[in-house]
N, C-alpha and C positions, 0 to 999 in steps of 0.2 A: 487643496485637501488637508496639507498639514501645516497650513498658513502660508505667510506671504514669504517667507525667506527660501522655501522649499518651492513654490510657484515662480518665484524668480527665477531659481536657479535651473527650473529646466524649460523657461519659456521658449530658450532658443535653441529647444530640439525640433529638428523639422517633422514634418507630417502628423503634426498633435492631432488630428482627426482620423487617421489611421488607427484600424486595431492594432494593438501590441500585443505581439506575440499569442496570437489564439490560439496555436496547436499545443500550448504548454502546458499540463497540468500542473497541480499541485492543491495543499492545502494550507488551512492556518492549525499551527501546532502550539502548546505552550503547557504553562504549569496549571492543576486543576483549579481554576478559579470561583469555578461552581461549589465546590467541596468548600474551597478557603472560605469563602465566603458566608459560608454558613456561618463563622464565628460574628459577621456583624450582623445577623437577623437575630434580635433576641427572643422571636416566638420559636423560630425554628433549633435555635440554640437550647433555651430551655426544654422543649420536646426531648431532644438527643440526651441533657442532664437529666430527665425524669427516668429515663431508662433503669430498670431497677432487676436486680440477681432475678427476679421471677420472668424476665423475659431473655433468658439465659447468658446473663453478663459472667463474665470469667476474673478469676483475679491472679496474679502472680507476685510473687516476692523477688526483689533483687535488691543488691547494693546500690546499684546508679542505675538510674533511668535517664536517656538522653534523649530531649526532646528536638528532631532536625536532623537527617541526615545528609547534609552540606557540607563545606569542606572545614566549617567550625564543627560540626557534631562529630564528622569524621576524624577531626584530627583529636578532640576529646576522646573520643573511645581508644585512639590510636597510645595516646600518652597515655591514658588508664592501663592499658596491658603494658606499658612499658614501667612502669612503676606498680605491675603485679596486682592491679585490680581488673579481676576477670570476669568477674559476674554483675555483668551488666546488660542493656538492652537499649538499642537505637531505634527510636520510633518516626518513620518517616512517613507524609502524606502522599507523594508520589509513589508510582512503581519503580521507579529507579533511582537510586540514591546519587548524591552530585549536587544540588541545589543548581546556581546559575553556571556549571562547571558540565553540564550533563551535555552529552554527545548523542549523533547519532552515525550510523554505517551505512554503505550502499555496496553492491558488487565491485565497486572502485577503489572507494576508500572511505575510513571513517573520518567524521568530520565536528567541527565544534558549534554548539546551541549557546554559547556564551562565553566565558573567559578561555582566552586560548594562547596565553603564554606565560613564564616567570621570569622575571631578571634574575641572572647567577647571582645567589644570597652572597653577603659577606659572611666572615668567620661568626662573626658575636650573633648571627642568626642561627643557633647551633641546633636548635629543632629541626628547622626547615633543612638545614644542612643535611642532617641525619636523615630525615625523611628521603631526601633525594639522592644521598649516598644508597640507601637502603635499595633505591629503583634502579641502581646503576646509571644514574644521570651524573654523579660526579667523579670525575677520572680520579682525582687526588687534590695535594693543595700547592700550592708557588711558594718560595722561599719566601714569601710574607708570612706563610700560615693561610693564604687566603685560598678558597675553592677552586678547583678547576674543573669548566663542565666538559662531559664527556661529547667526544667529536659528534657522534650521531643525533644527540638533541640539541646541541648549538644550532642556531639559526643558520643554516649558510645562505653565502652570499648567490647572487644579490638579496639583500633581505628588506631593501624598502626603495620605493620610489614614490614620484607624484605627478600627476596630469596635470599638463596646465595647456590650453590652448591648442589642442591637437595633438602634443607631445608628451611622452612620458620622458621624466629628467630624475638623477638619482637623488637619492636620499629624502628627507622632509622638508628642509629647507629652500626652498625657491629662489637659487641664488642668480640664474639666468635672468637678464634682465636688471638685474638689482641696481637701485644708485649708488652712489657714494653713501648716501645717507642713511640707505637699508642696510649695508654692511658697516658702517660705524653702530648702529642700532644694537645689529646683531652681535658684533665683536664684545660691545658695553655689557650686554646679556649675557654672553657667554663668560666675561669676566665675574660678573656678581655672581653667577652659579657656581664657578670655580669656587670665586672666595667662600661660599657657603660650604660648599662641598668640604672643605680642607678646614672649616671652623670648627672649635673644641670650646665647651664650656669649661667652668673653672673646674667641675666633678669629671673633665674628660668626655663628656658626650658629644656627640656631633649634632649638628645645628637641625640636620634632617636626617634622619634614619626610618630605617623598614626593618621590625615594625615600629609603629609611632612610637611605642612606650619607650624606645632607647632614645627618642630627640629630646634634646636640650628644650628646655622648658624657661628659658632667660627669658626676661621683661620683652628685653626688643625684639627676640623672635616670636614671642607669644601673640606681642600687639601688632603682627602682620595679619593674624587670622580676624582682625577686626574691620579689615576693608576689604575691599573686590580686587579681584587680577589687576581689572581695567584701571582702576583708581592709583593703584601702585605704580601702573606702568605708565598712566599719565604723571605721576610725581617724581618717577624717575626720568622723566620725558624721553621716554622710548616710544613714539609716535609710528615706526615704519610700518607699514599696512602687513609686510611680509612676514616682519617677527611678530606683529600682532594674532596674524592667522596661526602662524604656528604653535604660539601661546593656548590661543582659543582652541586650537585642534587636541592640544594635550589635554587641556580641560573638559572638552567633550568625550575625548578618549577613556579617560580614566574617571572622572566623575558623571558625565552626561551632563555637563552644566557650561554654559558660555560665559566670556570673560565678564561680563558685566554681573553676575552669578555667584561666581565660584571664588571664595577666599583666597587670598593674597598667599598665605601661607601654603594653602593647598598647591596653587599653583608651580610655587618654587619647589616643595617637597617632590612633584612630580619628577624634577630634572635634578634638584642636589640630593635627593636620598641616591640616585643611580649612577652621579657622576664618577668616574674612575679617577683615583689619584694621580696616574702617570698621562692623564690624559694631554693630549698636544694643544702647545699654547693656540689659542684661536679654535681650538674644537670643542664641540659639544659632545665630547665622548662620552657616552652611558655603560653601565653594566652589558655585559652581554645576555642576551636572551634565550631561555629554554623553552622549547616546542616540539608538540607532538602533534601528528595529524589528528587526532582530535581535541588538542588544545587541551587544558588542564584537565579533561576528562580522564586521561593517561592517569593522572595524580588520582583522582576520587577512585577510579576503577580501582587501582592498588589499594587504597585503604579501605574501600568497601571489602576488599577480597581478606584483608588482615579482620576486619569484623566479621566474617562469615556469614552465611544465612539463617544460621540457629540465633545470632541476636541483632539480627536487620530485622524488624517488621515494616514491613511496606504497606503501602494504602491505608494507614492508620491516620485518624484524626485525632488529636490530642484538645481536648474540651474543657479542661478543669485541672488545674494544680493545686493543691492544698495541701498544708501543714497539718499531721496527727492532730489530734484533740489534745489542746493545750500545750501545743507544739512537743510535747515530750514522745510522741509517737512518731511511725514513719510517716513520710511524705506519701501523699496520695493521688496517681494520678489517672486520670479518666479518658480513656479512648474511645473511639468507634470507628469501625469499616462504614464509611460515610454510603457504601453500595448496600451493605446488606441491612445497615442499621443495628449490626449486631455489637453490644458495648464490651469493655473489659476492664479492669481495675489493675493498675500497677502500683504495688506498693514497694518503695523505695528507702535507703537511708537519705540520699540524696538526689539531689536532681538537677541535671543540666539542660537550662532552656537556651538549646543554641537554636532560636528562631529570631528574626527579626522583628522589631520593639513594637512595630503596627499590627505583630501577630499575638506576639506576649503580653500586650496588655489585655487581651481578649480571653487569655488561657489563664494566665496566674492569677487566683483568686483574690490574692491581696492586691494587685494592680487594676483590676478588674472593678473591685467594689470599693476603694478607698483613693476618690480622686485627689488629696495631697499626697497619697506614695505615687499615683502615677501623673502627677502635672509635669516630672520633668521630661518625661516622654513626647510631649509637644514639640519639642525640637526636633525631633527627629522626621525628616522628609526623605522622600526615596523618589528616585526619577525614572521615568518608563523607557523601554527600549525595544525596537524593532530589529529581529536577526532575521537573515533570509539565506538559505542554501540554495546555491544556484548549481544544477546536475549539467555537466557540458559534455556532447559528445568528442570534440575537439577545439583547439585552442582557436579565438576570436584574432582577427587582424587588428594591429597596433602599429604604433609608428614613437621610435623613441628608444631609451632603455628599455632593455631586456625583462623580461617577467621576473618579479619579483616575491618575497612571501608576504609583504604587506603592500598594498596598491592604494595608492589614497590620492582622490580628485581635489584638487584644490579649491572648485568652483563649487561646490556640494556640501549642501548641511549632513551627509552622510561621512563615515569614516571610509569609505572605501570599501575593500575586503582583502582578506587572506585566502592565499591559495592551499588546498589541506593535502596535494599532494609535493608541494615544493620540497618538503624536507626528505622525500625520499628519494628526489632527484629525477622525479617525473616529469620533464620541460613540456611534453608533446602528448596529445591522445586524450582520453576523459580526465575529466577532474571534476571538483567541487569547489566552488569561491563562496564562502562566507563573507555576507555582507550585512555590515554595523551600522544602524541608524539611531542614536539618541533623539528622543523626542523632548526638545529645548524648550519650545513655546511657551509661555504663559505660566502658572501656577504648575504644582505637581500634579495637583487633580484633574486640571484642565489637559495636560498632559496626558494624563492616562485616559481621559475620555476621548481625545484624537488619536490614541493608539487604537483603542477597540472599533472607531468609528468605519473605517476603511474595510470592504469587502477585500476578500483574496484576489479578485480581479481587480480593485486599487492599486493595491499592494504589487501585485505584478508588473502592472503598466508602470508605477513610480518606479521601482527597480531597474527593470529593462531601459525606461529612458534616459535613468540617472547614469547608467552603467554604457549606453550605447553610444554616446558623446566620444567616451575611448576607443569603445569597441563598435565599430558600425557594423557588422555584421553578427553580433552578437545571437540574435534571433535564430540564425543559421543553425549554430551551437548548442543551443539551449533546449534541454528536453523537458526538463522538469524544473520546479521553484517553489519550495515550503518557505513557510512563515513562521516565526517563532514572534509570541508577545510575550513581553515581560513589561508588566504592570508594574511592580515594587522592585525595580532591577539591583538597585544599588542605594547604598546611603549618600546622600548630597552634603556634601561639605560647603554649607553656606556659610559666608562670613560669620565670626564669632561660635561657629558650633564647634570646632576640633578640638579648643581648649575652654570648650565651656564646663562648669561646673555640671550641667545636666548630663554630659556624657559621661564624666565622671563617676556621678550619681547612679547610673544606669548598671555599671558594672557591680556594682555591692550588692551582696547575696541578701537574700530575703530569708532569714531562717534556713532551712534545709534547703532553699533553693536558689543556684548559680547560673550566671548568666553569661552566654559565648555568643557572639556573631560579629560581622565584619564592622556591623555598625557601632560597635564598642570601641572603635578605632578613629571614625570618623570618615574614613575613606575604605571604598571596599576592593580592595586586593585581595589576593588568594592568600597571600602572604599575611594579612593579617587576620583574616577568619582562621586560617588557620593556628595562628598565636594565639589568638583570643579561646579557641578551643582548647588549646595547652594550657591556657593559665587556668582555665575554669577547671580542667580535669586534675591539675596540681593541687588547686585549693581543695577540690574534694579528698583526694588520695590522702591529704594531711590532716583534714576534718576526720576522717575514719579511721585514721591512726589515731589522732587524739580521742577519739570515742572507743577503741578498743573494739576489741570482738577481732573475729577473721575477716579476709579479703574475700 
């Protein structure tokens, strides 16, 4: 259904001809594809832009208009508030803010539909530390001045396990049955990660840091971005299948890419940006994780409350962003309600476009109408993901290491599942499992096609067959299975992109229009989205001060 790797991974499942979970209900959910795709339809978009005040258009004047209510747009709003700029509006197409950090809720628990954790940030990621402290997720600092996570949001033990040939084992590295060569390669990889984690350049910057803007741009490090993770491992002689599975899992986990498609810099960033300075020798210890039942939905919910309903315009599609006449007047933002076709105009001193570049290029007039201005955006590509939430009346049978927060299947193209009730200490009874599957085969376009082809019944069969190898009686406990499709889930750090001039160019303002989104970092982490929003808001606040006038 989704290509040879998935077919092979499920081939060993018994009873392939029998119906799979026929009693289980569910549906396909996701972002507003039909409304969003209006931006690609020249005729439909022209009709929307042709709507005039005679058809009931309204106008509004603000200091700042923020387009996009994901972590980046909400982060920009948070920073504007902190800088005293409170006359702003956030425009969001969906009915709920949050982007890929949105969440659902049942009578049992909240649960994520996308991003589901944040590593405990270091002290130099000051804005994120401030936000998390505001939420009560930071309990204080240690004797080095580094943040200490609040006990209730630190992922509790056991935090992760891996399923292999009938049993669950602790951790993500499969040590059971490993050969001497496997262990030697793993030890060498750990030593490389620790070395990069401790490295500082002449300016005192870490080799790999979160946010990416804090990372060193030394030539030898940047060169890692020009090769694939697989080729780098070949060059380093790291050929252990178990180690390669682990690094491949990391690339699929954060980037939706396989070893052969991900940048070596990005693969090392996953580990070296998070390695703890006091990790035990030989151990791949990384920063502790912060998590909530609804994942990062808890953070965006907090940010949305800070913005407030009055400044959040939900269910509105931005269709045009243009400078004022001669670049002297305010920027003009055209928005429309895709359901009622009612248009509005927002005039703003500054605009923050917190949209992915594949959307921004249709909305921002300078990008849309000038191919030379838009050319750098051709390097931006996005991966496709399927996320399923399984509602269970009880816990299925299993063997081996006890249930964890993160549960990974070694011989599967999926990333396994996280348990929404784990953080609350509910290890028995009803729960919700969130299952993640990056669609990695083929080009980004083909991946999106494969994401959209299966019916809900196909997805139900795929998920259940995959998981019942680890939980044979899964169907007895399963009562509902919903699917969310992310066609453009996250930016892909393919070789040459993270340190490319195209990525750097995309963050440069065009007149009164500023840009923010995780894709400007080259890696789609919550921390990066928030950082880019804060950065853009700081630019805007400075521009408003320089331009004079009240805030």
